[in-house]
C-alpha positions, -999 to 999 in steps of 0.1 A, spaced: 212 155 117 248 169 124 267 156 156 295 178 172 321 164 192 361 164 197 364 125 199 364 99 172 351 74 197 315 88 190 319 85 153 327 47 159 295 43 181 272 63 158 278 38 128 264 10 147 274 -26 155 267 -62 145 272 -78 177 239 -76 187 221 -78 152 192 -96 163 180 -75 190 180 -43 173 148 -27 171 156 -8 136 189 -7 118 211 22 132 208 48 107 240 65 92 248 95 113 269 126 97 296 137 125 312 171 126 345 173 145 347 209 161 364 227 189 352 242 219 350 278 206 331 263 173 305 245 194 296 278 212 286 295 178 255 296 159 256 269 136 254 272 98 229 246 92 192 241 100 198 204 110 192 191 143 227 193 162 234 166 187 261 175 209 285 151 229 308 173 251 343 157 253 349 164 287 367 139 312 340 143 338 313 136 314 330 101 307 339 94 343 302 101 358 290 82 326 311 52 333 297 55 370 263 54 357 269 24 334 282 1 359 254 -24 371 271 -28 404 268 13 414 241 17 444 212 37 437 224 69 457 257 66 437 237 62 406 215 91 411 245 115 419 261 105 386 231 114 366 229 149 386 263 157 379 257 147 340 227 166 342 250 197 356 274 192 330 254 188 301 231 218 312 263 240 318 272 233 279 238 237 267 232 272 281 264 285 273 249 305 243 213 310 253 214 322 284 200 360 285 221 384 301 219 421 312 249 445 321 251 468 351 275 485 375 285 472 412 308 485 437 337 465 446 358 471 475 381 491 457 354 509 432 329 508 406 331 484 377 309 474 350 292 435 353 270 410 336 243 392 352 219 367 338 187 383 331 163 376 360 133 389 337 137 363 313 140 328 329 151 295 313 118 270 309 126 241 321 106 207 314 117 175 331 99 142 322 91 124 351 106 105 368 142 102 359 141 137 340 138 154 376 174 138 385 190 156 356 179 187 375 191 181 408 220 201 406 210 225 379 204 254 400 242 260 400 241 268 364 207 281 361 204 312 383 170 318 371 144 292 355 108 279 355 99 245 358 71 226 342 67 191 347 50 164 324 49 128 333 47 96 309 45 58 311 54 36 287 34 4 279 62 -23 279 43 -44 256 34 -20 229 64 8 236 38 34 234 41 64 260 10 78 274 8 108 295 -2 109 330 6 145 341 9 177 320 19 211 336 27 227 307 17 266 303 -13 272 280 15 291 258 50 298 251 68 325 232 89 317 202 117 336 219 115 316 248 145 292 256 134 258 266 154 229 279 138 194 282 153 166 303 153 129 300 180 106 305 172 81 279 163 88 244 154 53 229 126 46 205 115 85 206 80 79 216 80 98 245 102 128 237 86 132 205 50 137 220 66 161 244 84 183 219 51 182 198 32 194 226 59 223 234 59 234 199 23 235 195 18 259 222 40 282 205 76 273 210 104 275 183 123 242 180 156 263 173 152 274 210 144 241 224 175 219 240 170 183 253 193 171 280 200 134 277 225 107 293 223 83 266 206 86 230 202 62 204 196 66 166 160 56 166 149 86 187 174 109 171 162 102 136 125 110 144 136 141 159 158 152 134 131 144 104 107 167 121 125 192 140 151 215 122 173 234 144 165 213 176 196 209 198 202 176 217 231 175 244 239 139 256 266 120 274 270 91 246 252 78 217 246 40 219 236 24 183 213 0 195 178 -3 211 165 -38 218 129 -54 212 120 -41 248 127 -7 241 161 -4 260 193 12 248 222 -16 244 243 -13 265 228 19 279 227 19 317 193 2 322 159 19 338 171 51 348 142 60 369 141 26 387 176 28 395 177 62 407 148 59 430 159 25 441 131 6 425 153 -22 411 145 -60 420 
């Protein structure tokens, strides 16, 4: 697994911490960090490893800080997650949006232009509930897309995820560009089932991009061991997952906070 970013802070986070050792679900694996600049991040990686990209943008840090704050009210929390979704999706599709060339008439005359190809929409798969929030501002950066919803509920005792909704198409093409949105990648139970289902329908892991707010080593390791070429875009990587399956420090239950269901 390869991490791409421009900040040393991520390296410190990814190496893990001993402050809450008793609450770690599994020891944080060693994650290899690769420092790249913005131009390199957009190029096709010279590796078959899974890539984890943490954009070093100040707005990513700002909206993450708002989302982490336990005092942030639900509407503002939801807005912060939506902003993070817009920024992360912008980064994720910079090298995969299909385009087409044409000519338009400006007020001063004709000129050559490039459009996003309307005949090849990005396939978007939000994992309900919270995955929907990451898409609330996505139309600004995804002019053409098709959305297929999937829903999973996690047993709070076994931490096993069970599906209750699946609107995936019968098949995908290996050339389809697919975005999967889920704010939290903790134990990896849900995201592994979703990616497995998508790949089993014909999608190529190399053309799948996961959009998350917070990711943790247990989920990242599971994904990297099975899906080479997969890409994960996240605002931060936290090193710990507690015995209840929550990322530490994380940002709590993203679905409950986004939809005002906290007690």
